[in-house]
C-alpha positions as CSV (number, residue, x, y, z in Angstrom):
1,M,-9.3,1.0,11.3
2,G,-9.9,-2.4,12.8
3,K,-7.5,-5.2,13.6
4,D,-8.0,-6.9,10.3
5,E,-7.4,-3.7,8.3
6,L,-4.4,-2.8,10.4
7,G,-2.8,-6.2,9.9
8,F,-3.5,-6.1,6.1
9,T,-2.0,-2.6,5.9
10,I,1.2,-3.9,7.6
11,Y,1.2,-6.8,5.2
12,C,0.9,-4.4,2.2
13,A,3.7,-2.3,3.5
14,G,5.9,-5.4,3.6
15,I,5.0,-6.2,0.1
16,L,5.8,-2.7,-1.1
17,A,9.0,-2.7,0.9
18,E,10.2,-5.9,-0.7
19,R,9.4,-4.6,-4.2
20,L,11.1,-1.2,-3.7
21,G,14.1,-2.6,-1.6
22,I,13.3,-0.3,1.4
23,T,12.2,-1.0,5.0
24,E,8.6,-1.7,6.0
25,R,8.6,1.6,7.9
26,E,9.6,3.6,4.9
27,A,7.0,1.8,2.8
28,Y,4.3,2.5,5.3
29,H,5.3,6.2,5.3
30,L,5.0,6.2,1.5
31,L,1.6,4.6,1.6
32,C,0.4,7.2,4.2
33,K,2.0,10.1,2.3
34,G,0.1,9.3,-0.8
35,D,-3.1,8.7,1.2
36,I,-3.1,5.2,-0.1
37,V,-3.8,3.7,3.4
38,D,-6.9,5.7,4.2
39,G,-8.0,6.4,0.7
40,Y,-7.5,2.9,-0.9
41,I,-6.3,0.1,1.4
42,V,-8.7,0.5,4.3
43,P,-11.8,1.3,2.2
44,C,-11.1,-1.5,-0.3
45,F,-10.0,-4.0,2.3
46,D,-12.9,-6.4,1.6
47,V,-11.8,-6.8,-2.0
48,L,-8.1,-6.3,-1.7
49,H,-7.4,-9.0,0.9
50,T,-8.7,-11.6,-1.6
51,F,-5.9,-10.7,-4.2
52,S,-2.6,-12.5,-4.5
53,K,0.6,-11.1,-3.0
54,E,1.9,-10.5,-6.5
55,Y,-1.1,-8.6,-7.6
56,I,-1.2,-6.4,-4.5
57,G,2.5,-5.6,-5.1
58,I,1.8,-4.5,-8.6
59,L,-1.1,-2.3,-7.4
60,L,0.8,-0.7,-4.6
61,Y,3.9,-0.2,-6.7
62,Q,1.9,1.5,-9.5
63,S,0.1,3.7,-6.9
64,N,3.4,4.9,-5.5
65,I,5.0,5.5,-9.0
66,I,1.9,7.6,-9.9
67,M,2.1,9.5,-6.7
68,F,5.7,10.6,-7.4
69,I,5.2,11.6,-11.1
70,S,1.8,13.2,-10.7
71,P,1.7,17.0,-10.6
72,L,-1.1,16.8,-8.1
73,F,1.1,15.5,-5.3
């Protein structure tokens, strides 16, 4: 993960934290637990970083909701 991807990952954790009412650290751990950082944010950085804060928030929120209700996790 490069500097740009790391910075964007932190930004995403902040967006998710704001949406869920938790700390950025907790949000980052949720993103890592669901393999969303390495499986989605970093590989899709080139496209994701062009989206609005609101849209990224929706994507991350939905990703975490799916993670918690899916029998695969």
